C-alpha positions as a Markdown table, in Angstrom:
| # | Residue | x | y | z |
|---|---|---|---|---|
| 1 | Met | 24.8 | 3.6 | -7.6 |
| 2 | Ser | 28.0 | 1.7 | -7.2 |
| 3 | Asp | 28.3 | -1.9 | -8.3 |
| 4 | Ala | 28.5 | -3.1 | -4.7 |
| 5 | Val | 25.2 | -1.4 | -3.9 |
| 6 | Val | 23.6 | -2.9 | -7.0 |
| 7 | Ala | 24.9 | -6.4 | -6.2 |
| 8 | His | 23.6 | -6.0 | -2.6 |
| 9 | Ile | 20.2 | -5.0 | -3.8 |
| 10 | Glu | 20.0 | -7.8 | -6.4 |
| 11 | Ala | 20.9 | -10.3 | -3.7 |
| 12 | Asn | 18.1 | -9.1 | -1.4 |
| 13 | Pro | 15.3 | -11.6 | -1.1 |
| 14 | Lys | 12.8 | -8.7 | -1.1 |
| 15 | Tyr | 14.1 | -7.6 | -4.5 |
| 16 | Gln | 13.6 | -11.2 | -5.8 |
| 17 | Glu | 10.1 | -11.2 | -4.4 |
| 18 | Leu | 9.4 | -7.8 | -6.0 |
| 19 | Lys | 10.6 | -9.0 | -9.4 |
| 20 | Arg | 8.5 | -12.2 | -9.1 |
| 21 | Lys | 5.3 | -10.4 | -8.0 |
| 22 | Arg | 5.6 | -7.6 | -10.5 |
| 23 | Gly | 6.4 | -9.9 | -13.4 |
| 24 | Thr | 3.6 | -12.4 | -12.6 |
| 25 | Phe | 1.1 | -9.6 | -12.1 |
| 26 | Gly | 2.1 | -7.8 | -15.3 |
| 27 | Trp | 2.0 | -10.9 | -17.4 |
| 28 | Thr | -1.4 | -11.9 | -16.0 |
| 29 | Leu | -2.8 | -8.5 | -16.9 |
| 30 | Cys | -1.1 | -8.7 | -20.3 |
| 31 | Ile | -2.7 | -12.1 | -21.1 |
| 32 | Leu | -6.1 | -10.9 | -20.0 |
| 33 | Met | -5.8 | -7.8 | -22.3 |
| 34 | Phe | -4.7 | -10.1 | -25.2 |
| 35 | Ile | -7.8 | -12.3 | -24.6 |
| 36 | Val | -10.2 | -9.4 | -24.5 |
| 37 | Tyr | -8.7 | -7.4 | -27.4 |
| 38 | Tyr | -8.1 | -10.4 | -29.7 |
| 39 | Gly | -11.4 | -11.9 | -28.7 |
| 40 | Tyr | -13.1 | -8.7 | -29.9 |
| 41 | Ile | -11.0 | -8.8 | -33.1 |
| 42 | Ala | -11.9 | -12.4 | -33.6 |
| 43 | Leu | -15.6 | -11.5 | -33.3 |
| 44 | Ile | -15.2 | -8.9 | -35.9 |
| 45 | Ala | -13.5 | -11.3 | -38.2 |
| 46 | Phe | -15.6 | -14.4 | -37.7 |
| 47 | Asn | -19.0 | -13.4 | -36.4 |
| 48 | Lys | -20.0 | -10.1 | -38.0 |
| 49 | Gln | -23.6 | -11.1 | -37.9 |
| 50 | Phe | -23.6 | -11.1 | -34.1 |
| 51 | Leu | -21.9 | -7.7 | -33.8 |
| 52 | Ser | -24.4 | -6.2 | -36.3 |
| 53 | Ile | -27.5 | -7.0 | -34.2 |
| 54 | Pro | -29.3 | -3.7 | -33.5 |
| 55 | Ile | -30.0 | -2.7 | -29.9 |
| 56 | Gly | -33.6 | -1.6 | -29.6 |
| 57 | Asn | -35.1 | 0.4 | -32.4 |
| 58 | Gly | -32.0 | 2.6 | -33.1 |
| 59 | Val | -29.1 | 2.2 | -35.4 |
| 60 | Thr | -26.6 | 1.2 | -32.6 |
| 61 | Thr | -25.5 | -2.4 | -32.8 |
| 62 | Ile | -24.2 | -4.7 | -30.1 |
| 63 | Gly | -20.7 | -4.2 | -31.4 |
| 64 | Val | -20.5 | -0.7 | -30.1 |
| 65 | Pro | -21.0 | -1.4 | -26.4 |
| 66 | Ile | -18.7 | -4.4 | -26.7 |
| 67 | Gly | -16.0 | -2.2 | -28.2 |
| 68 | Met | -16.6 | 0.4 | -25.5 |
| 69 | Gly | -16.2 | -2.5 | -23.0 |
| 70 | Val | -12.8 | -3.3 | -24.4 |
| 71 | Ile | -11.7 | 0.3 | -23.8 |
| 72 | Ile | -13.2 | 0.4 | -20.3 |
| 73 | Phe | -11.5 | -2.9 | -19.5 |
| 74 | Thr | -8.2 | -1.4 | -20.6 |
| 75 | Ile | -8.7 | 1.6 | -18.4 |
| 76 | Ala | -9.7 | -0.7 | -15.5 |
| 77 | Ile | -6.7 | -3.0 | -15.7 |
| 78 | Thr | -4.4 | 0.0 | -15.9 |
| 79 | Gly | -6.0 | 1.4 | -12.8 |
| 80 | Ile | -5.6 | -2.0 | -11.0 |
| 81 | Tyr | -1.9 | -2.1 | -12.0 |
| 82 | Val | -1.3 | 1.5 | -10.8 |
| 83 | Arg | -3.1 | 0.9 | -7.5 |
| 84 | Arg | -1.0 | -2.2 | -6.8 |
| 85 | Ala | 2.2 | -0.5 | -8.0 |
| 86 | Asn | 1.6 | 2.5 | -5.8 |
| 87 | Ser | 0.9 | 0.4 | -2.7 |
| 88 | Glu | 2.6 | -3.0 | -2.6 |
| 89 | Phe | 5.3 | -2.5 | -5.2 |
| 90 | Asp | 6.4 | 0.9 | -4.0 |
| 91 | Thr | 6.5 | -0.2 | -0.4 |
| 92 | Leu | 8.7 | -3.1 | -1.3 |
| 93 | Thr | 10.9 | -0.9 | -3.4 |
| 94 | Ala | 11.3 | 1.6 | -0.6 |
| 95 | Glu | 12.3 | -1.2 | 1.8 |
| 96 | Ile | 14.8 | -2.6 | -0.7 |
| 97 | Leu | 16.4 | 0.8 | -1.2 |
| 98 | Lys | 16.5 | 1.5 | 2.5 |
| 99 | Glu | 18.3 | -1.8 | 3.1 |
| 100 | Gly | 20.5 | -1.3 | 0.1 |
| 101 | Val | 22.1 | 2.0 | 1.1 |
| 102 | Gln | 22.9 | 1.0 | 4.6 |
């Protein structure tokens, strides 16, 4: 793209809206992931007794499902981001590009 097209796109209010929404949403999910992941690591470091509580009569402890929950949470927020990116963010991007090449 030429510099004029890039400048026109960067001046577009929809582009500024896209940057703001995508950045805010990305940072929100990132902070949530940090809380979940480092919360689990903090449990491992500071409360091993809690994580070693057996579930039922077997050898599985409470730490295993919590760890699986961290993995499932990661997959879930990835899906949430992809869904929003494929709908809202891609729509805005298409509108911006359509206005930018005219």
